[in-house]
FIMIVEX-53857 format. One record per residue (C-alpha): residue in one letter; chain; x, y, z. Coordinates in pm, whole numbers. Example, Ala and Ser with C-alpha at 12.3 -4.5 7.8 and 13.67 -1.06 7.14 Angstrom:
! residues 2
{A, A, {1230, -450, 780}}
{S, A, {1367, -106, 714}}
***
This chain:
! residues 137
{M, A, {-955, -61, 778}}
{E, A, {-850, -393, 638}}
{I, A, {-1153, -616, 660}}
{L, A, {-1131, -870, 385}}
{P, A, {-1215, -1237, 390}}
{L, A, {-923, -1444, 266}}
{S, A, {-984, -1702, -2}}
{P, A, {-905, -2058, 106}}
{M, A, {-771, -2114, -245}}
{T, A, {-612, -1922, -527}}
{C, A, {-729, -1989, -880}}
{S, A, {-509, -1940, -1181}}
{E, A, {-602, -1704, -1463}}
{E, A, {-661, -2007, -1685}}
{E, A, {-903, -2157, -1432}}
{L, A, {-1087, -1827, -1384}}
{R, A, {-1137, -1775, -1758}}
{K, A, {-1335, -2101, -1761}}
{V, A, {-1567, -1988, -1482}}
{S, A, {-1906, -1840, -1565}}
{P, A, {-1910, -1463, -1509}}
{L, A, {-2229, -1511, -1308}}
{S, A, {-2044, -1754, -1079}}
{L, A, {-1776, -1490, -1022}}
{S, A, {-2056, -1245, -947}}
{F, A, {-2210, -1489, -698}}
{I, A, {-1879, -1511, -508}}
{G, A, {-1817, -1137, -539}}
{D, A, {-2156, -1056, -390}}
{A, A, {-2075, -1271, -85}}
{V, A, {-1731, -1110, -43}}
{H, A, {-1874, -759, -77}}
{T, A, {-2154, -837, 169}}
{L, A, {-1911, -975, 426}}
{Y, A, {-1686, -671, 381}}
{I, A, {-1978, -433, 441}}
{R, A, {-2114, -635, 734}}
{S, A, {-1771, -635, 898}}
{K, A, {-1728, -263, 833}}
{E, A, {-2066, -186, 989}}
{F, A, {-1996, -417, 1282}}
{E, A, {-1668, -236, 1347}}
{S, A, {-1854, 97, 1350}}
{G, A, {-2003, -6, 1685}}
{V, A, {-2364, -70, 1584}}
{L, A, {-2443, -393, 1764}}
{K, A, {-2812, -451, 1703}}
{N, A, {-2877, -706, 1430}}
{G, A, {-3165, -513, 1276}}
{A, A, {-2955, -199, 1243}}
{L, A, {-2659, -395, 1106}}
{H, A, {-2884, -557, 849}}
{F, A, {-3039, -226, 743}}
{L, A, {-2699, -58, 709}}
{T, A, {-2569, -353, 508}}
{I, A, {-2855, -381, 261}}
{R, A, {-2819, -12, 176}}
{E, A, {-2470, -89, 42}}
{V, A, {-2513, -429, -121}}
{C, A, {-2820, -356, -332}}
{A, A, {-2798, -342, -712}}
{E, A, {-2849, 36, -722}}
{K, A, {-2557, 108, -488}}
{Q, A, {-2333, -153, -651}}
{A, A, {-2408, 8, -989}}
{E, A, {-2289, 343, -848}}
{M, A, {-1974, 172, -718}}
{A, A, {-1920, 9, -1060}}
{K, A, {-1922, 350, -1231}}
{I, A, {-1657, 477, -989}}
{M, A, {-1452, 157, -1014}}
{E, A, {-1460, 109, -1392}}
{P, A, {-1195, 371, -1482}}
{M, A, {-953, 213, -1229}}
{L, A, {-974, -137, -1373}}
{T, A, {-677, -318, -1518}}
{E, A, {-714, -491, -1853}}
{Q, A, {-782, -826, -1681}}
{E, A, {-1037, -677, -1442}}
{A, A, {-1211, -495, -1730}}
{Y, A, {-1238, -827, -1913}}
{Y, A, {-1434, -984, -1626}}
{F, A, {-1638, -668, -1569}}
{K, A, {-1752, -651, -1933}}
{K, A, {-1811, -1025, -1957}}
{A, A, {-2035, -1025, -1647}}
{K, A, {-2206, -699, -1736}}
{S, A, {-2321, -848, -2067}}
{A, A, {-2407, -1193, -1931}}
{K, A, {-2761, -1309, -1993}}
{V, A, {-2953, -1280, -1667}}
{H, A, {-3296, -1432, -1629}}
{S, A, {-3432, -1199, -1364}}
{A, A, {-3351, -869, -1198}}
{P, A, {-3482, -725, -872}}
{G, A, {-3789, -507, -913}}
{H, A, {-3626, -207, -746}}
{A, A, {-3337, -181, -996}}
{T, A, {-3325, -125, -1369}}
{I, A, {-3170, -389, -1595}}
{Y, A, {-2884, -144, -1660}}
{Q, A, {-2817, -107, -1286}}
{Y, A, {-2839, -482, -1239}}
{N, A, {-2590, -541, -1522}}
{L, A, {-2345, -289, -1374}}
{A, A, {-2386, -448, -1030}}
{T, A, {-2319, -791, -1179}}
{G, A, {-1999, -658, -1336}}
{F, A, {-1894, -503, -1005}}
{E, A, {-1953, -828, -819}}
{A, A, {-1766, -1029, -1084}}
{V, A, {-1455, -813, -1045}}
{V, A, {-1472, -856, -667}}
{G, A, {-1514, -1232, -714}}
{Y, A, {-1224, -1245, -961}}
{L, A, {-989, -1055, -729}}
{Y, A, {-1093, -1267, -432}}
{L, A, {-1052, -1601, -608}}
{S, A, {-723, -1501, -770}}
{G, A, {-581, -1405, -430}}
{Q, A, {-535, -1037, -516}}
{N, A, {-626, -914, -169}}
{E, A, {-414, -598, -181}}
{R, A, {-581, -492, -505}}
{L, A, {-926, -572, -367}}
{Q, A, {-849, -374, -52}}
{L, A, {-730, -79, -262}}
{I, A, {-1054, -81, -462}}
{F, A, {-1271, -103, -149}}
{N, A, {-1066, 173, 17}}
{T, A, {-1117, 394, -289}}
{L, A, {-1489, 321, -311}}
{Y, A, {-1554, 372, 59}}
{G, A, {-1317, 667, 105}}
{E, A, {-1077, 503, 345}}
{E, A, {-708, 566, 373}}
{K, A, {-463, 281, 380}}
***
């Protein structure tokens, strides 16, 4: 399945290095959420409540932390840079249902997704999502 939103712009590496890691995480969270929502929609579940429930199971900090642990060994040097930078960014609050460690891992995961999206690396992003969600390309 190739459900990825396409970025309306492509940022250079120089531009992305100037962006806050939490801003990359903000974008990455939206991209990941849209990917999961589209994936669940394609599965044939058409009721909004069910779609929402299925989506929030996947885009919560706990699940994203699990995905981060699977993804981390696959990261390129550039991706690892953004992952580590976001993972150690100073956050002012975390959801009550996740530990700070899980929240930090989730932030790193989202930052890598945001980085790949904004840098126009759709094939790489698709490969990572396919690996994480067990889909063949």
